Steps between C-alpha positions, in 0.01 A plus 500: 500500500544282195158391379385156604208318658338715766734801467514824305773626271575792727771496764448319828723586794602372841290684756641335813771257613504312829689230683412313819813432709302255715229282348147631570620819672433852370640591157795735464473749209813530287632781282710244312505120493748249365339187359705182530468183297411276794350731760278762339543840669832492684422461871138396453377244754847409619367428852193332646346409833444138590201398711661270753177358636409369156854461372437689172592832341251759619298724270230764533222257422549338841678789675337820367698719742799452270342743253546796736857414600770702324844375398804678363855393429776636720720521189410479131466154342767405247532203263753355743269564797139510375363470854704718738394546865146629534330722758135421579248727668169355622244766600514558876845345536857625477695415184703180501770388257584158365838532675353550849556192718140510626339565161287184505367560850417865428320418176308221672385745764404760238295254292357303791625175348825303510686608186859504380662720234683326215706604198449305178645152525626283212234313304637174639372593846167353397347466846533874556271574205261207524124561520324300772142373486235694694494400865159338454601343168211668318652635177161603359432723797854638482463595134154651552636723775820573309304642206188605692263297282189305596592174328826325414380488139532881497873493581717651222683269262842454660635264235649801318741556789822310573436157649696599811217736597295200614781340701692799639412828671735680260712394203801320657806722515281813502218664693294557183151353489533395135723727285757774576295797375142618521361774271167680493367792294327819604215402267431185702503698825250749355281220368487318832443820696214591268335162559480597864363842410812692598835624380791277399576204724819552701809343343620405849223242531648307207866529606648549150864561423398716204198720436472571129306797366328408173372795295171510314165341565507230231723253683222306672417496872798278597766559230786310663309170485555504121877518552539144631760321290638831365833674555502847650777761501495715813784747538810308389364161615304246300229305681310189400138521611401154620141463625215709645506530878213325680396707802446369850355642820812705566377791284199531733704551819538844657851639444672835519182677606287326238185336642392140453339463157352159421301650213822569309594131494144402410513743207828345381350152520175602331614745234861401423490119538706523822798678338650847550852580387753260353812318610827542312861385497815689402630400158768770473621677818490877502403814689165677508355812655157663529435680173691250287335380182336157482443319170391158384759325285432278200 
């Protein structure tokens, strides 16, 4: 990797690539990913569930069972059809596809809550993406629980994120929380796992699109945090790293056989100023694969 703040001069590589066909459901590993200018990994978060009782897009913070549901496309995504029909399997229930006439009823039964399955809608469908106040109107309590902190003063600084984050469940026109891509390094996973006295933290807890292997031991404990504002070549694509990713309670939830781990989030808050991984956007579309070289650009 080209030398720069928090990195070494040796070659970094892509160690893993994932997409999430349905927001908050299990990640799907990819042997190759196309990155598009407006959507990140082609096919990533093209669908989402909507909580019909609350009237908002559902996520794993309020519906943790989403994390163990699996989704796959019935045909490959293409630029002309980035969100083709999707098949969803919830543990203990038969698979259901987005084309099934009873898909909403079957998913509601599986999740024990009235939900509906939606493709991405145009950004102009503002009500679909809108964030609603907590039912009791207590935003301080909501934020404390969202980030699992004792006091609202301990909530991460959210001013770095797009303004729409405070008014909408996802960025209108997408099912992304803030930006189209999320990256994390193997060094960060080792650092956080070591704080808990164990091996590397599981990448799945952080739901990245890209896991980047950074060689050497002189890159700092969280090398990607130094990349904010930099351009990154990965495979044939060029990414613009935007801001560090503030972590919420979702990384503590059990998922894919991983147990609940509140200490992991506490370590991120205490030792890494709430951040683990970085968000990014696609500056030049391209293709990437595990093993491809990653380098910081001038």
